[in-house]
N, C-alpha and C positions, 0 to 999 in steps of 0.2 A: 503494500501499499504505499502509495507515494506521499514525503509529506507536503503538507499543506499550510503556505505560507499566505497571511491574509496582511493588507494595509489598509488602513482606514485615515482619510483624509479627513479631516474636523473642519473643515471650510466650509459656506455656503455660498461663498462669495463664486462670480463665475470664474471656469475654468484659469490656472495660469500657471505659473515656473514650482510652485509646489507640489500641482499634481503632475507636472512634468515631469519633475525628479524624484516620485515615490511612481509615477510608470517603469522611469527611468531602470529604479532598484527593485521593479516586480521582472524585467525582462530580461536584466543583467544577471539575477539570479539565478533566473528560469533556462536560459540559455545555457549556465555554468553548470546544473544540474539537471539533467536528466527526470529522475526520480522527484522534482518537486513540482508541486503545483502551486499554483499562485491567483489571489481573488484582490481586487481592489473595490472596496467600498467608498464613493467619493459621496461625500455627506452633501452636496450641493446636488446631487441627483437625486437623491433619496426624500421623502416623507418618514421626518420619524416624529413621535407623538410626543407631547410634555411629561416627563416622566410624573404620573400622580399615583402610580401605587398599582395600579392594575393587571394582573396577568398580559403579558404580551397578548397572546390569543385574541384578545379582545379590543387590540388596536386594529383601525381599516385601510392599514398601512403601509410601510417597510419595518415596522418597530421588529416584529417577529423573527422575519427574514433576518435580519441583519445579526440579531441576537443569537440563532442560529449558527449563522458564517464563523463568528465568533468563536462559539461554543465546539463546532468542528476543527477552529484553526490548530496548529500545531506551535505556532510562533506568529504573533500579531507584531509588526511596524505602526505603530501609531504618528502620525504625521498632523502640524497645526502651525498656523502663523502667528506670532505676536500679536495676542488683543487682549490689549487693556495690561500689559507687564503680565502675562498670560497667558493659557490658552483659552479655545473659543467654546463660548456660553453651547454652540450645537454640541460640541464633543462632551461637555460636561452630562449635558442631557442623554445624551446615548449613555455613558456611564453608569450614569446614576439607573438607568435601565438593566445592565448587565449584572446577572444572578453572579455570587461570587465565585462559585465553583467556574464559569466561564473563561476567567484568566489565572485562578489560583495554580500556582506553578506553573505557568505557561509562559514563556522565553517572551519576553518583550522589548522592540527597540525604540529609540522615539527619535523624529526628525523635526527640527523647528525652523521657522524662517520666521526673519524679519528684515528691515529696508538695514540696519545697519547692527554692528556688532553690541549697542548700546544695551541690549535687552538679551542678550545671549543666552542667560538664566533662566530669564522668567517662563516659559513653557517646561525647561527639563526640572525645576524646582519642583513649581505644582502639580506635574503630573505626576512625579514620583513621587508624592504624598499619595495620591490618590491609588497610583500602580502599590504601595505598601498596602493598603488597604486590603485589597485585594489577595494578594500575595503572590503577586506574578515576579518573575525572576527576570527582573530589568537589567538590561547588558549596560556594564560601571558608565560607558560613555556615549554619549548622543552623537546626533548632526546638526549643525548648526548651520544654516545656509543663509546667506547674505545675498545683495544683490550683485555685489561682485564675483560670488559663483558663476556667473551666468554671463557669455557673451554673445551676444545676437541672436539671444534668446533659451543658447546650448549651454548645457551646465560644464563648467573647465575640469579638465583631468582631475585635479585636486579632490573638486567636488562629487566627481566620477566614487573614484577610489576609495574617501571616506562613506558613501553609501552603500558602496558593495560588501567594503569591512562591517559595517553593520549588519547588512543581511548577513555576512557570513559568521558573526557573532550569535542571531539569533537561532541561525540552522546549529551551530555548534554547539549551545545551549540544550537547543530538543534533542541533539542525539546522546550528550551526557548526562539529561538528567529524565530518568525514567518519566512517564504520565502520572502527575497527580503527587511528584516525591515532592516536599520542599526542601531546600535546602535551611535549617534552622526553623523553628517553630510555627508552630500552622499560626495564619493570619488570627488574628483577637476577631473578628470579624466572623469568622469560620469554625470557632470552639462551641463544644456544648457544653452549656452551666448544667 
């Protein structure tokens, strides 16, 4: 059974450089590994209900299908532009829908993008807090892209290498960590009291 790598682009604005970079990451990863299946979820193309506590199957939109894609993935890349010094509300809303087991002990990589280096840790800092709640296995370093990482709309070689290294790290974490096994104690949110 092939390894499944899912990438989520957490922006609801028209497609742009972050979406192109995420597509490049998936294309590069699948070209280098024949046993890899990839999927891209671009929140700009999806309708995700406001997280109000209902079961996913009660929503009449893309919410339940996205949750199932996250559950089925062996590794996840989460990409977000810097928005108000953090990640987007659309992405937070999706994360609020996910049951803990959908990301628990699952390898996750982070891609963030901003206009300049000024907020380079904004997405990383806040997203790691949320991913720790799930007990996700987050790659130690993330990719941060800025305008200078694109020349004539194309990724620079350095940016491509960073994206390739991130995908490789997520896949490597999946290979060394059996499904559902935590590298440390279970997250507090999943413990039975």
